[in-house]
BADODO-293797 format. One record per residue: z, y negated, x of N, C-alpha, C, O in turn; chain. Coordinates in pm, 1 decimal. Example, Ala and Ser with C-alpha at 12.3 -4.5 7.8 and 13.67 -1.06 7.14 Angstrom:
! residues 2
<pt n_w="780.0" n_v="569.0" n_u="1319.0" ca_w="780.0" ca_v="450.0" ca_u="1230.0" c_w="780.0" c_v="330.0" c_u="1320.0" o_w="846.5" o_v="331.9" o_u="1423.6" mol="A"/>
<pt n_w="708.0" n_v="225.0" n_u="1285.0" ca_w="714.0" ca_v="106.0" ca_u="1367.0" c_w="787.0" c_v="-3.0" c_u="1290.0" o_w="803.9" o_v="-113.8" o_u="1340.9" mol="A"/>
! end
This chain:
! residues 53
<pt n_w="-5384.3" n_v="5150.3" n_u="6156.4" ca_w="-5414.7" ca_v="5106.4" ca_u="6023.5" c_w="-5525.6" c_v="5137.8" c_u="5965.6" o_w="-5625.3" o_v="5099.6" o_u="6026.9" mol="A"/>
<pt n_w="-5548.7" n_v="5208.4" n_u="5844.6" ca_w="-5663.9" ca_v="5244.1" ca_u="5783.6" c_w="-5717.4" c_v="5104.3" c_u="5710.7" o_w="-5660.7" o_v="4995.2" o_u="5717.1" mol="A"/>
<pt n_w="-5853.2" n_v="5137.8" n_u="5632.8" ca_w="-5879.3" ca_v="5012.2" ca_u="5530.8" c_w="-5794.2" c_v="4997.0" c_u="5405.8" o_w="-5791.1" o_v="4884.0" o_u="5357.0" mol="A"/>
<pt n_w="-5729.4" n_v="5087.2" n_u="5350.4" ca_w="-5626.3" ca_v="5069.1" ca_u="5227.0" c_w="-5510.1" c_v="4999.8" c_u="5261.0" o_w="-5437.7" o_v="4936.2" o_u="5184.4" mol="A"/>
<pt n_w="-5495.9" n_v="5018.0" n_u="5392.9" ca_w="-5347.0" ca_v="4952.7" ca_u="5412.9" c_w="-5392.8" c_v="4799.7" c_u="5445.2" o_w="-5311.5" o_v="4719.3" o_u="5399.7" mol="A"/>
<pt n_w="-5484.3" n_v="4749.9" n_u="5501.1" ca_w="-5551.7" ca_v="4622.1" ca_u="5526.2" c_w="-5588.6" c_v="4545.4" c_u="5390.4" o_w="-5569.4" o_v="4426.9" o_u="5363.3" mol="A"/>
<pt n_w="-5648.6" n_v="4648.9" n_u="5310.9" ca_w="-5716.8" ca_v="4582.5" ca_u="5170.4" c_w="-5576.2" c_v="4542.2" c_u="5101.9" o_w="-5580.9" o_v="4426.1" o_u="5061.4" mol="A"/>
<pt n_w="-5435.2" n_v="4614.5" n_u="5074.0" ca_w="-5364.8" ca_v="4594.7" ca_u="5019.2" c_w="-5252.6" c_v="4509.9" c_u="5074.8" o_w="-5153.1" o_v="4477.6" o_u="5009.8" mol="A"/>
<pt n_w="-5276.5" n_v="4476.8" n_u="5199.3" ca_w="-5190.1" ca_v="4368.7" ca_u="5285.7" c_w="-5286.6" c_v="4220.2" c_u="5225.4" o_w="-5234.6" o_v="4127.6" o_u="5163.1" mol="A"/>
<pt n_w="-5403.1" n_v="4226.8" n_u="5254.7" ca_w="-5465.1" ca_v="4106.0" ca_u="5196.4" c_w="-5459.4" c_v="4087.3" c_u="5041.3" o_w="-5483.0" o_v="3971.4" o_u="5007.2" mol="A"/>
<pt n_w="-5438.0" n_v="4160.1" n_u="4956.4" ca_w="-5398.2" ca_v="4155.8" ca_u="4824.2" c_w="-5281.2" c_v="4103.9" c_u="4808.7" o_w="-5271.9" o_v="4000.9" o_u="4742.0" mol="A"/>
<pt n_w="-5186.7" n_v="4152.7" n_u="4856.1" ca_w="-5037.0" ca_v="4089.2" ca_u="4878.9" c_w="-5001.6" c_v="3969.1" c_u="4911.7" o_w="-4930.1" o_v="3892.8" o_u="4846.7" mol="A"/>
<pt n_w="-5059.2" n_v="3948.8" n_u="5028.6" ca_w="-5065.8" ca_v="3802.5" ca_u="5062.1" c_w="-5132.8" c_v="3674.1" c_u="4987.0" o_w="-5104.5" o_v="3554.9" o_u="4998.9" mol="A"/>
<pt n_w="-5235.7" n_v="3741.1" n_u="4901.7" ca_w="-5309.0" ca_v="3667.2" ca_u="4830.1" c_w="-5206.6" c_v="3629.3" c_u="4704.2" o_w="-5190.9" o_v="3516.0" o_u="4658.8" mol="A"/>
<pt n_w="-5146.2" n_v="3741.0" n_u="4662.4" ca_w="-5057.7" ca_v="3708.9" ca_u="4565.2" c_w="-4930.3" c_v="3637.5" c_u="4562.7" o_w="-4888.5" o_v="3574.2" o_u="4465.8" mol="A"/>
<pt n_w="-4871.2" n_v="3651.3" n_u="4674.5" ca_w="-4770.9" ca_v="3573.9" ca_u="4728.8" c_w="-4799.6" c_v="3411.5" c_u="4773.7" o_w="-4711.7" o_v="3325.5" o_u="4779.1" mol="A"/>
<pt n_w="-4942.7" n_v="3390.9" n_u="4804.2" ca_w="-4996.9" ca_v="3268.2" ca_u="4838.0" c_w="-5012.7" c_v="3180.6" c_u="4679.7" o_w="-4995.5" o_v="3059.8" o_u="4664.0" mol="A"/>
<pt n_w="-5047.6" n_v="3275.3" n_u="4580.3" ca_w="-5042.5" ca_v="3209.3" ca_u="4434.8" c_w="-4954.7" c_v="3156.4" c_u="4388.5" o_w="-4950.0" o_v="3038.2" o_u="4354.3" mol="A"/>
<pt n_w="-4832.1" n_v="3275.7" n_u="4376.8" ca_w="-4754.6" ca_v="3232.9" ca_u="4333.4" c_w="-4657.6" c_v="3117.3" c_u="4389.5" o_w="-4587.3" o_v="3043.3" o_u="4320.7" mol="A"/>
<pt n_w="-4669.5" n_v="3118.2" n_u="4530.2" ca_w="-4611.0" ca_v="2987.9" ca_u="4596.7" c_w="-4670.4" c_v="2871.7" c_u="4542.4" o_w="-4608.4" o_v="2767.6" o_u="4520.4" mol="A"/>
<pt n_w="-4767.1" n_v="2886.1" n_u="4525.1" ca_w="-4860.8" ca_v="2763.4" ca_u="4489.3" c_w="-4794.5" c_v="2700.0" c_u="4378.1" o_w="-4748.6" o_v="2585.9" o_u="4382.6" mol="A"/>
<pt n_w="-4789.8" n_v="2792.4" n_u="4257.8" ca_w="-4748.7" ca_v="2794.1" ca_u="4127.1" c_w="-4628.8" c_v="2710.9" c_u="4172.0" o_w="-4630.3" o_v="2587.9" o_u="4167.0" mol="A"/>
<pt n_w="-4542.7" n_v="2770.0" n_u="4208.5" ca_w="-4405.9" ca_v="2720.4" ca_u="4219.7" c_w="-4386.8" c_v="2595.1" c_u="4263.9" o_w="-4318.1" o_v="2512.0" o_u="4204.4" mol="A"/>
<pt n_w="-4469.4" n_v="2568.5" n_u="4410.1" ca_w="-4475.1" ca_v="2436.1" ca_u="4469.9" c_w="-4509.1" c_v="2324.2" c_u="4372.7" o_w="-4438.8" o_v="2223.3" o_u="4366.7" mol="A"/>
<pt n_w="-4648.2" n_v="2346.6" n_u="4274.2" ca_w="-4677.7" ca_v="2272.1" ca_u="4198.7" c_w="-4606.3" c_v="2221.6" c_u="4079.8" o_w="-4617.8" o_v="2108.7" o_u="4032.0" mol="A"/>
<pt n_w="-4515.6" n_v="2337.7" n_u="4028.5" ca_w="-4383.3" ca_v="2291.9" ca_u="3953.6" c_w="-4305.2" c_v="2188.4" c_u="3977.8" o_w="-4284.0" o_v="2094.6" o_u="3900.9" mol="A"/>
<pt n_w="-4250.1" n_v="2208.6" n_u="4112.6" ca_w="-4164.3" ca_v="2115.9" ca_u="4171.3" c_w="-4195.4" c_v="1999.3" c_u="4233.7" o_w="-4102.0" o_v="1924.3" o_u="4261.9" mol="A"/>
<pt n_w="-4311.5" n_v="1966.5" n_u="4262.7" ca_w="-4373.1" ca_v="1866.0" ca_u="4331.7" c_w="-4389.3" c_v="1757.9" c_u="4213.7" o_w="-4417.9" o_v="1774.9" o_u="4095.1" mol="A"/>
<pt n_w="-4356.2" n_v="1620.0" n_u="4299.4" ca_w="-4359.2" ca_v="1534.6" ca_u="4221.3" c_w="-4482.9" c_v="1478.8" c_u="4171.0" o_w="-4583.3" o_v="1455.4" o_u="4238.2" mol="A"/>
<pt n_w="-4466.4" n_v="1458.3" n_u="4040.8" ca_w="-4618.7" ca_v="1430.4" ca_u="3957.5" c_w="-4632.6" c_v="1260.6" c_u="3984.3" o_w="-4551.1" o_v="1169.5" o_u="3970.5" mol="A"/>
<pt n_w="-4754.1" n_v="1262.9" n_u="4022.4" ca_w="-4802.8" ca_v="1110.7" ca_u="4035.6" c_w="-4863.3" c_v="1049.8" c_u="3907.0" o_w="-4912.5" o_v="1117.9" o_u="3816.9" mol="A"/>
<pt n_w="-4856.4" n_v="938.2" n_u="3907.2" ca_w="-4876.8" ca_v="873.0" ca_u="3753.5" c_w="-4757.9" c_v="874.9" c_u="3672.4" o_w="-4643.2" o_v="895.7" o_u="3711.8" mol="A"/>
<pt n_w="-4806.7" n_v="845.2" n_u="3525.3" ca_w="-4714.8" ca_v="834.0" ca_u="3425.8" c_w="-4683.9" c_v="976.6" c_u="3332.0" o_w="-4584.2" o_v="1002.2" o_u="3264.4" mol="A"/>
<pt n_w="-4795.7" n_v="1050.4" n_u="3352.2" ca_w="-4769.5" ca_v="1174.8" ca_u="3249.9" c_w="-4871.5" c_v="1245.7" c_u="3208.3" o_w="-4974.8" o_v="1180.9" o_u="3225.6" mol="A"/>
<pt n_w="-4889.8" n_v="1342.0" n_u="3164.4" ca_w="-5017.4" ca_v="1402.6" ca_u="3130.7" c_w="-5078.3" c_v="1325.4" c_u="3012.6" o_w="-5199.3" o_v="1304.6" o_u="3021.2" mol="A"/>
<pt n_w="-5006.1" n_v="1273.7" n_u="2889.9" ca_w="-5052.5" ca_v="1214.0" ca_u="2763.8" c_w="-5073.2" c_v="1069.9" c_u="2784.4" o_w="-5119.7" o_v="999.9" o_u="2694.4" mol="A"/>
<pt n_w="-5037.8" n_v="1018.9" n_u="2909.0" ca_w="-5011.8" ca_v="894.2" ca_u="2896.1" c_w="-5166.2" c_v="804.3" c_u="2890.9" o_w="-5271.2" o_v="843.0" o_u="2942.3" mol="A"/>
<pt n_w="-5151.3" n_v="710.6" n_u="2835.0" ca_w="-5298.1" ca_v="605.7" ca_u="2844.3" c_w="-5276.8" c_v="471.9" c_u="2932.6" o_w="-5309.5" o_v="358.2" o_u="2898.8" mol="A"/>
<pt n_w="-5227.6" n_v="502.8" n_u="3028.4" ca_w="-5249.0" ca_v="399.7" ca_u="3148.7" c_w="-5337.6" c_v="303.3" c_u="3141.3" o_w="-5313.5" o_v="183.5" o_u="3156.7" mol="A"/>
<pt n_w="-5478.6" n_v="369.7" n_u="3109.5" ca_w="-5579.2" ca_v="287.7" ca_u="3174.8" c_w="-5635.9" c_v="223.5" c_u="3055.2" o_w="-5753.1" o_v="187.0" o_u="3063.3" mol="A"/>
<pt n_w="-5571.5" n_v="203.7" n_u="2945.2" ca_w="-5597.4" ca_v="156.5" ca_u="2819.1" c_w="-5555.7" c_v="25.7" c_u="2836.3" o_w="-5442.3" o_v="6.0" o_u="2879.9" mol="A"/>
<pt n_w="-5662.4" n_v="-109.6" n_u="2796.6" ca_w="-5638.6" ca_v="-212.9" ca_u="2792.6" c_w="-5598.0" c_v="-278.2" c_u="2629.5" o_w="-5689.5" o_v="-302.1" o_u="2550.7" mol="A"/>
<pt n_w="-5494.6" n_v="-295.6" n_u="2602.4" ca_w="-5428.9" ca_v="-339.3" ca_u="2479.3" c_w="-5439.4" c_v="-493.7" c_u="2457.8" o_w="-5416.4" o_v="-546.4" o_u="2349.0" mol="A"/>
<pt n_w="-5472.5" n_v="-555.9" n_u="2560.0" ca_w="-5493.0" ca_v="-714.6" ca_u="2539.5" c_w="-5577.1" c_v="-739.2" c_u="2390.3" o_w="-5524.6" o_v="-818.7" o_u="2312.4" mol="A"/>
<pt n_w="-5674.7" n_v="-689.0" n_u="2359.0" ca_w="-5729.0" ca_v="-725.1" ca_u="2268.3" c_w="-5675.9" c_v="-694.2" c_u="2101.1" o_w="-5733.7" o_v="-730.0" o_u="1998.4" mol="A"/>
<pt n_w="-5556.9" n_v="-621.9" n_u="2112.6" ca_w="-5491.8" ca_v="-590.0" ca_u="1984.7" c_w="-5418.6" c_v="-691.3" c_u="1924.5" o_w="-5326.3" o_v="-731.1" o_u="1995.7" mol="A"/>
<pt n_w="-5428.5" n_v="-742.4" n_u="1824.2" ca_w="-5341.4" ca_v="-883.1" ca_u="1769.4" c_w="-5225.9" c_v="-778.0" c_u="1712.3" o_w="-5250.8" o_v="-676.6" o_u="1647.1" mol="A"/>
<pt n_w="-5075.6" n_v="-831.2" n_u="1756.7" ca_w="-4953.3" ca_v="-747.0" ca_u="1680.1" c_w="-4955.7" c_v="-768.8" c_u="1530.1" o_w="-4915.2" o_v="-678.4" o_u="1457.0" mol="A"/>
<pt n_w="-4998.3" n_v="-877.3" n_u="1481.9" ca_w="-4986.4" ca_v="-924.8" ca_u="1356.6" c_w="-5037.0" c_v="-848.0" c_u="1277.9" o_w="-4976.0" o_v="-826.3" o_u="1173.1" mol="A"/>
<pt n_w="-5163.1" n_v="-782.8" n_u="1302.3" ca_w="-5268.4" ca_v="-699.4" ca_u="1221.8" c_w="-5212.4" c_v="-558.4" c_u="1181.2" o_w="-5243.4" o_v="-487.5" o_u="1085.5" mol="A"/>
<pt n_w="-5111.0" n_v="-536.0" n_u="1292.6" ca_w="-5078.4" ca_v="-386.9" ca_u="1272.7" c_w="-4969.5" c_v="-363.1" c_u="1170.7" o_w="-4954.1" o_v="-246.7" o_u="1133.6" mol="A"/>
<pt n_w="-4891.2" n_v="-458.4" n_u="1119.6" ca_w="-4802.3" ca_v="-481.7" ca_u="1009.3" c_w="-4849.3" c_v="-489.0" c_u="891.6" o_w="-4928.3" o_v="-574.3" o_u="851.2" mol="A"/>
<pt n_w="-4788.2" n_v="-371.2" n_u="811.3" ca_w="-4872.1" ca_v="-376.8" ca_u="650.7" c_w="-4793.5" c_v="-420.0" c_u="568.6" o_w="-4827.8" o_v="-433.0" o_u="451.1" mol="A"/>
! end
């Protein structure tokens, strides 16, 4: 095997790994409540009566 064949094999393996990782991340269960969630926000100081206009 010459250098070009080895280089192409490495590039191909890296591309397969990258695409496989993208697919795995899209199907893997997401931890937490979502990307736009404000789970860490404390709403205990907000008075619901003041929110109505």
